[in-house]
C-alpha positions in Angstrom: 21.9 105.5 -186.6 21.4 102.7 -189.1 22.4 100.1 -186.5 19.8 101.5 -184.0 17.1 101.5 -186.7 18.0 97.9 -187.6 17.7 97.0 -183.9 14.2 98.6 -183.7 13.1 96.9 -186.8 14.1 93.5 -185.4 12.9 93.9 -181.8 10.3 96.7 -181.6 7.8 96.2 -184.4 4.3 97.6 -183.5 2.6 97.3 -186.8 1.0 94.0 -187.5 2.7 92.0 -190.1 1.0 92.3 -193.5 1.2 89.8 -196.3 2.4 91.4 -199.5 0.3 90.9 -202.7 2.0 91.7 -206.0 0.3 94.5 -207.8 -0.3 94.6 -211.6 -1.0 98.3 -211.5 0.6 100.8 -209.1 -1.2 103.9 -208.1 0.8 107.1 -208.2 0.4 110.9 -207.9 2.6 113.6 -209.4 2.7 117.4 -209.3 4.4 119.3 -212.1 5.1 123.0 -212.0 7.2 125.5 -213.9 10.7 126.2 -212.5 9.9 129.9 -212.0 6.5 129.0 -210.3 4.6 130.8 -213.0 1.2 129.3 -213.8 -0.9 126.7 -212.1 0.8 123.3 -211.1 -0.4 120.2 -212.9 -1.6 117.4 -210.6 -1.8 113.8 -212.0 -3.4 110.9 -210.3 -3.0 107.7 -212.3 -1.8 104.1 -212.3 1.2 102.7 -214.1 1.9 99.1 -215.2 4.1 97.3 -212.7 6.5 96.4 -215.5 7.0 100.2 -216.2 7.8 101.0 -212.5 11.6 101.4 -213.0 11.1 103.5 -216.1 8.7 105.8 -214.2 11.1 106.1 -211.2 13.9 107.3 -213.6 11.7 110.1 -215.0 11.5 113.4 -213.2 11.5 115.8 -216.1 9.3 115.9 -219.2 10.5 114.7 -222.6 12.9 117.5 -223.8 11.8 116.7 -227.4 8.3 117.9 -226.6 8.1 121.7 -226.6 6.6 123.3 -223.5 5.9 127.0 -222.8 7.9 126.8 -219.5 10.8 124.8 -218.2 8.9 122.2 -216.0 10.0 120.0 -213.2 8.3 117.4 -211.0 7.9 118.9 -207.6 6.2 115.9 -205.9 6.0 112.2 -206.5 3.9 109.8 -204.4 3.5 106.0 -204.6 0.4 104.8 -202.9 0.6 101.4 -201.2 -3.0 100.3 -200.4 -3.3 98.3 -197.1 -6.2 96.3 -195.8 -6.3 96.3 -192.0 -9.0 93.6 -191.9 -7.2 91.1 -194.1 -3.7 92.3 -193.0 -2.4 92.6 -196.5 -0.8 95.4 -198.6 -1.2 95.4 -202.3 2.5 95.7 -203.4 5.0 92.9 -203.3 8.2 93.2 -201.2 10.3 93.5 -204.3 8.2 96.3 -205.7 8.3 98.2 -202.5 12.1 97.7 -202.2 12.5 99.0 -205.8 10.7 102.2 -204.9 12.4 102.6 -201.5 15.9 102.2 -203.1 15.0 104.6 -205.9 13.7 107.2 -203.5 16.6 106.5 -201.0 14.2 106.0 -198.1 15.8 102.9 -196.6 16.1 104.2 -193.0 12.6 105.7 -193.0 11.1 102.5 -194.4 12.8 100.3 -191.8 11.7 102.6 -189.0 8.1 103.4 -189.6 6.8 100.0 -188.6 8.4 100.4 -185.2 6.4 103.6 -184.5 2.8 103.6 -183.4 2.3 107.3 -183.8 4.7 110.2 -184.5 7.0 111.8 -186.9 10.8 111.3 -187.1 13.7 112.9 -189.0 16.7 110.9 -190.1 19.7 113.2 -190.6 23.0 111.7 -191.9 26.4 113.0 -192.6 28.9 111.4 -195.0 31.5 114.1 -195.3 28.7 116.4 -196.2 25.1 116.6 -195.2 22.9 114.0 -196.9 19.2 115.0 -197.5 17.1 114.0 -194.5 14.5 111.3 -194.6 11.2 111.5 -192.7 8.8 108.9 -191.4 5.3 109.5 -190.1 3.2 106.7 -188.6 -0.4 106.5 -187.3 -1.1 102.9 -186.6 -2.9 101.0 -188.1 -4.2 103.0 -191.1 -1.7 105.6 -192.2 2.1 105.8 -192.6 4.2 108.0 -194.8 7.9 108.2 -195.6 9.5 110.9 -197.7 12.7 112.8 -198.7 13.7 115.4 -201.1 15.8 114.3 -204.1 18.6 116.9 -204.3 19.3 117.0 -208.0 15.8 117.4 -209.2 14.6 119.1 -206.0 11.6 116.7 -206.0 9.8 115.5 -202.9 9.5 111.7 -203.2 7.1 109.9 -200.8 5.5 106.5 -200.2 2.2 106.3 -198.4 0.9 103.2 -196.7 -2.7 103.7 -196.1 -6.3 102.4 -196.7 -8.2 103.1 -199.9 -10.5 105.7 -198.4 -7.6 107.7 -197.1 -5.8 107.5 -200.5 -8.8 109.3 -202.0 -8.9 111.9 -199.3 -5.2 112.6 -199.7 -5.6 113.0 -203.4 -8.4 115.5 -202.9 -6.0 117.5 -200.7 -3.3 117.3 -203.4 -5.7 118.7 -206.0 -5.6 122.1 -204.2 -2.9 124.6 -205.2 -1.1 124.9 -201.9 2.1 126.5 -203.4 4.2 125.0 -200.6 5.9 122.2 -202.5 9.3 123.8 -202.0 9.1 122.9 -198.3 10.2 119.5 -197.1 7.4 119.6 -194.5 4.6 119.7 -197.1 4.0 115.9 -196.5 3.7 116.5 -192.7 1.3 119.3 -193.4 -0.8 116.9 -195.6 -0.9 114.3 -192.8 -1.8 116.9 -190.2 -4.7 118.2 -192.3 -5.9 114.8 -193.1 -6.0 113.7 -189.4 -7.7 116.9 -188.5 -10.5 116.2 -191.0 -10.9 112.8 -189.5 -11.2 114.3 -186.0 -13.9 116.7 -187.3 -15.9 113.9 -188.8 -15.7 111.9 -185.6 -16.7 114.8 -183.5 -19.7 115.6 -185.7 -20.8 111.9 -185.5 -20.4 111.9 -181.7 -22.4 115.2 -181.4 -25.3 113.8 -183.5 -25.4 110.5 -181.5 -25.3 112.3 -178.1 -28.2 114.5 -179.2 -30.2 111.5 -180.0 -29.4 109.9 -176.6 -30.3 113.1 -174.8 -33.7 113.1 -176.5 -34.2 109.5 -175.6 -33.3 110.0 -171.9 -35.4 113.2 -171.7 -32.4 115.2 -170.6 -31.4 117.9 -173.1 -30.1 121.3 -172.4 -32.2 123.2 -169.9 -35.4 121.3 -170.8 -35.7 118.1 -168.7 -38.9 116.3 -169.6 -39.4 113.0 -167.9 -42.4 112.3 -170.1 -40.0 111.7 -173.0 -38.3 108.9 -171.0 -37.7 105.8 -173.1 -37.5 102.9 -170.7 -36.8 100.4 -173.5 -33.4 99.8 -174.9 -31.4 101.5 -172.2 -28.7 98.8 -172.3 -28.2 99.5 -176.0 -27.9 103.2 -175.3 -25.3 102.5 -172.5 -23.3 100.5 -175.0 -23.5 103.3 -177.5 -22.2 105.9 -175.0 -19.3 103.5 -174.3 -18.5 103.4 -178.0 -18.7 107.2 -178.1 -16.3 107.5 -175.1 -13.8 105.3 -177.0 -14.1 107.4 -180.1 -13.6 110.6 -178.1 -10.4 109.2 -176.5 -9.2 108.2 -180.0 -9.8 111.8 -181.1 -7.8 113.1 -178.2 -5.0 110.8 -179.1 -5.1 112.0 -182.7 -5.1 115.6 -181.6 -1.9 115.0 -179.6 -0.3 113.5 -182.7 -1.4 116.6 -184.7 0.2 118.9 -182.0 3.4 116.9 -182.2 3.3 117.3 -186.0 2.9 121.0 -185.7 5.7 121.3 -183.3 7.9 119.1 -185.5 7.1 121.3 -188.6 7.8 124.5 -186.7 11.2 123.1 -185.6 12.1 122.2 -189.1 11.0 125.6 -190.4 13.1 127.3 -187.7 16.1 125.3 -188.7 15.8 126.4 -192.3 14.9 130.0 -191.7 18.5 131.3 -192.2 19.6 132.7 -195.5 22.2 129.9 -195.9 19.5 127.3 -195.6 17.4 129.0 -198.3 20.3 129.5 -200.7 22.3 126.4 -200.3 23.3 124.8 -203.6 21.7 121.4 -202.8 18.3 123.1 -202.6 18.7 124.7 -206.1 16.6 123.1 -208.8 18.6 121.1 -211.3 18.9 123.1 -214.6 20.4 121.5 -217.7 20.8 124.9 -219.3 24.3 125.1 -217.8 25.2 122.2 -220.1 22.8 122.6 -222.9 22.6 126.3 -223.4 20.1 129.0 -222.6 16.5 128.5 -221.6 15.4 129.5 -225.1 17.3 126.4 -226.4 15.3 124.2 -224.1 12.0 125.8 -225.2 11.7 127.8 -222.0 11.0 131.5 -221.6 13.6 134.1 -222.7 16.2 135.1 -220.1 19.1 133.7 -218.3 19.3 131.0 -215.7 20.1 133.4 -212.9 16.8 135.2 -213.2 14.9 131.9 -213.0 16.8 130.9 -209.9 16.1 134.2 -208.2 12.4 133.7 -209.0 12.6 130.2 -207.5 14.2 131.5 -204.3 11.5 134.2 -204.0 8.9 131.5 -204.4 10.6 129.4 -201.8 10.5 132.2 -199.3 6.8 132.8 -200.1 6.1 129.1 -199.5 8.0 129.2 -196.2 5.8 132.1 -195.0 2.7 130.5 -196.3 3.4 127.2 -194.5 4.1 129.2 -191.3 0.8 130.9 -191.5 -1.1 127.6 -192.3 0.6 125.8 -189.3 -0.4 128.7 -187.0 -4.0 128.4 -188.2 -4.0 124.6 -187.8 -2.6 125.0 -184.2 -5.5 127.3 -183.4 -8.0 124.9 -184.9 -6.4 122.0 -183.0 -6.9 123.8 -179.7 -10.5 124.4 -180.7 -11.0 120.7 -181.5 -9.4 119.8 -178.2 -11.9 121.9 -176.3 -14.8 120.4 -178.3 -13.7 116.9 -177.5 -13.5 117.7 -173.8 -17.0 119.2 -174.0 -18.4 116.2 -175.8 -16.7 113.8 -173.3 -18.5 115.6 -170.4 -21.8 115.3 -172.2 -21.2 111.6 -172.9 -20.2 111.0 -169.3 -23.3 112.8 -168.1 -25.6 110.7 -170.3 -23.9 107.6 -169.2 -24.6 108.5 -165.6 -28.2 109.4 -166.5 -28.7 106.0 -168.3 -27.2 104.1 -165.4 -29.5 105.9 -163.0 -32.5 105.1 -165.2 -31.5 101.5 -165.4 -31.2 101.4 -161.5 -34.5 103.2 -161.3 -36.2 100.7 -163.5 -34.6 97.8 -161.7 -36.0 99.2 -158.4 -39.4 99.5 -160.0 -39.1 95.9 -161.1 -38.2 94.8 -157.5 -41.1 96.7 -156.2 -43.4 95.1 -158.7 -42.1 91.7 -157.8 -42.6 92.5 -154.1 -46.2 93.6 -154.8 -46.8 90.3 -156.6 -45.3 88.4 -153.7 -47.6 90.3 -151.3 -50.5 89.4 -153.4 -49.5 85.8 -153.5 -49.0 85.8 -149.7 -52.4 87.4 -149.3 -54.0 84.8 -151.5 -52.3 82.1 -149.6 -53.5 83.6 -146.4 -57.1 83.7 -147.7 -56.8 80.1 -148.8 -55.4 79.1 -145.4 -58.3 80.8 -143.7 -60.8 79.1 -146.0 -59.2 75.7 -145.3 -59.4 76.4 -141.5 -63.1 77.4 -141.8 -63.8 74.3 -143.8 -62.0 72.1 -141.2 -63.9 73.8 -138.4 -67.3 73.2 -140.1 -66.2 69.6 -140.7 -65.2 69.1 -137.1 -68.4 70.6 -135.9 -70.7 68.4 -138.0 -68.8 65.2 -138.4 -69.1 63.9 -134.8 -72.9 64.5 -134.7 -73.2 62.9 -138.1 -71.2 60.0 -136.8 -73.4 59.6 -133.7 -76.6 59.8 -135.8 -75.3 57.1 -138.1 -74.4 54.9 -135.1 -77.8 55.3 -133.5 -79.5 54.5 -136.8 -77.8 51.1 -136.8 -79.7 47.9 -136.0 -77.8 47.6 -132.8 -80.1 50.1 -131.2 -83.9 49.5 -131.0 -85.7 52.7 -130.5 -89.3 51.5 -131.6 -91.7 51.3 -128.6 -95.4 51.5 -128.3 -95.0 53.6 -125.2 -93.4 56.5 -127.2 -95.6 59.2 -128.4 -95.1 62.6 -130.0 -92.7 63.8 -132.7 -89.5 63.9 -130.6 -88.4 60.9 -128.7 -87.8 61.4 -125.0 -84.4 59.9 -125.5 -83.1 62.6 -127.8 -80.9 63.8 -125.0 -78.7 60.8 -125.6 -77.8 62.1 -129.1 -76.9 65.5 -127.9 -75.0 64.2 -125.0 -72.8 61.9 -127.0 -72.5 64.2 -130.0 -71.6 67.2 -127.8 -69.0 65.4 -125.8 -67.4 63.9 -128.9 -67.4 67.2 -130.7 -65.7 68.9 -127.8 -63.2 66.1 -127.6 -62.3 66.6 -131.3 -61.8 70.3 -130.9 -59.7 69.8 -127.8 -57.4 67.4 -129.7 -57.1 69.9 -132.6 -56.3 72.8 -130.2 -53.6 70.7 -128.5 -52.1 69.7 -131.8 -51.9 73.4 -132.9 -50.2 74.4 -129.6 -47.7 71.6 -129.9 -46.8 72.7 -133.5 -46.2 76.2 -132.3 -44.0 75.0 -129.4 -42.0 72.8 -131.8 -41.4 75.6 -134.2 -40.3 77.8 -131.3 -37.8 75.2 -130.1 -36.4 74.8 -133.6 -36.0 78.6 -133.9 -34.1 78.7 -130.5 -31.7 75.9 -131.5 -31.0 77.2 -135.0 -27.7 79.1 -135.1 -27.8 82.8 -136.2 -26.5 83.6 -139.7 -26.0 86.8 -141.6 -28.6 85.7 -144.2 -31.3 86.8 -141.7 -29.9 90.3 -141.6 -29.3 90.3 -145.3 -33.0 89.5 -145.9 -34.0 92.2 -143.5 -31.7 94.6 -145.2 -33.1 93.8 -148.6 -36.6 94.2 -147.3 -35.7 97.5 -145.7 -34.1 98.7 -148.9 -37.1 97.7 -150.9 -39.4 99.6 -148.5 -37.1 102.7 -148.6 -36.8 102.6 -152.4 -40.6 102.3 -152.7 -41.0 105.4 -150.5 -38.3 107.3 -152.4 -39.9 106.4 -155.8 -43.3 107.4 -154.5 -42.0 110.8 -153.5 -39.7 111.5 -156.5 -41.9 110.4 -159.4 -43.4 113.3 -161.2 -47.2 113.4 -161.7 -46.7 112.8 -165.4 -44.8 109.6 -164.7 -47.4 108.4 -162.2 -50.1 109.0 -164.8 -48.1 106.7 -167.2 
């Protein structure tokens, strides 16, 4: 097994490499309880000086010189290694981590956890006799845990690699009196509970966000009110629904991990359900009374060692049943969370479709508005063209006559005569004759020019090869017309009023 783990460590690393930073203070947690499980356990969260790390690792029992009402033992010891996923560092040096790993005998689990993106694994070894199993849990990139039970002191010893916020959450869970520390799967239970709480928080946030989007789009429950439509910021809402979809997928992934954890814990409990597993000598708590006398000599309660061991075995059976019940409850809750995620995913997908439809709807309205503007521009251009034609027509009508009048007024023509009488000259017909003929000639030339322009455009259209762009333009225009008709029919009176 060790060769295979070494191969994975060398060729299958999935966790990003983190730079170690030597810690001056090391954060730890301990749970102390009486050997006969009487009284409340004592939970300690503290930091120790890095120079005192080895001394702390060698201490699993209280100072025998200090009197205590009960014979106590350390049931759980955890070393917290804080990691920073943004800076890619962890706040313990490699030598400090190796010191803890070697003391806790977690070498295989430590080598393996970095090769696992998500899941829990047991490392069982045999060296003539069974060696206590090591366990590794990994949830990349923020949480990993490795642990094993120390056989002599019967203490669960664990190392957590996680971010600072998760450390606080784990410590809050440890503060509760679970009374399941006799089970090796207590750490797996902690990880499952912690991930479940993260899923609950994520789903609550998704539900709040989707309700806000439903109000913005005007589609909420059975009440669909288009008057509450918010046309602005739809692209931002679409991005938000995408982020919620990603979060929902992440929650589903975590729920699968939780289900695998529950299955793993159930298998481990099944393997230890026999009487032999519950009464094996390597599970017994280490008791110095065999070497140092009775419990009274050690400051413990009156009675012999056998009675305390029987109490311990009874407590272990109770913790087994308690863990069974808790896992069953968590399995039921996980299924409930799974159903909730699927429901929220459907709501997010529906709102995504609604927002996309609204964006298309507004785009169509924009196209229609642009078409309307183009129509107005074309109408204005047509009016200007008509005005220019009218101006040209008036100019053509008066310009020849003005030209003739100016010519007749020149000194080349002598119209003064004593024989003429009256207001109008008898030769006025000459003006109308010349002006009329000239005006008709100008209009004829203009008409011929217009006809020739039309024929030239017709010839160019006949010789121009056909392209798909013509049909595309026609298709676009047809689509715009159909969209405009559809919008006119589908818009509610309230939206038209707006």
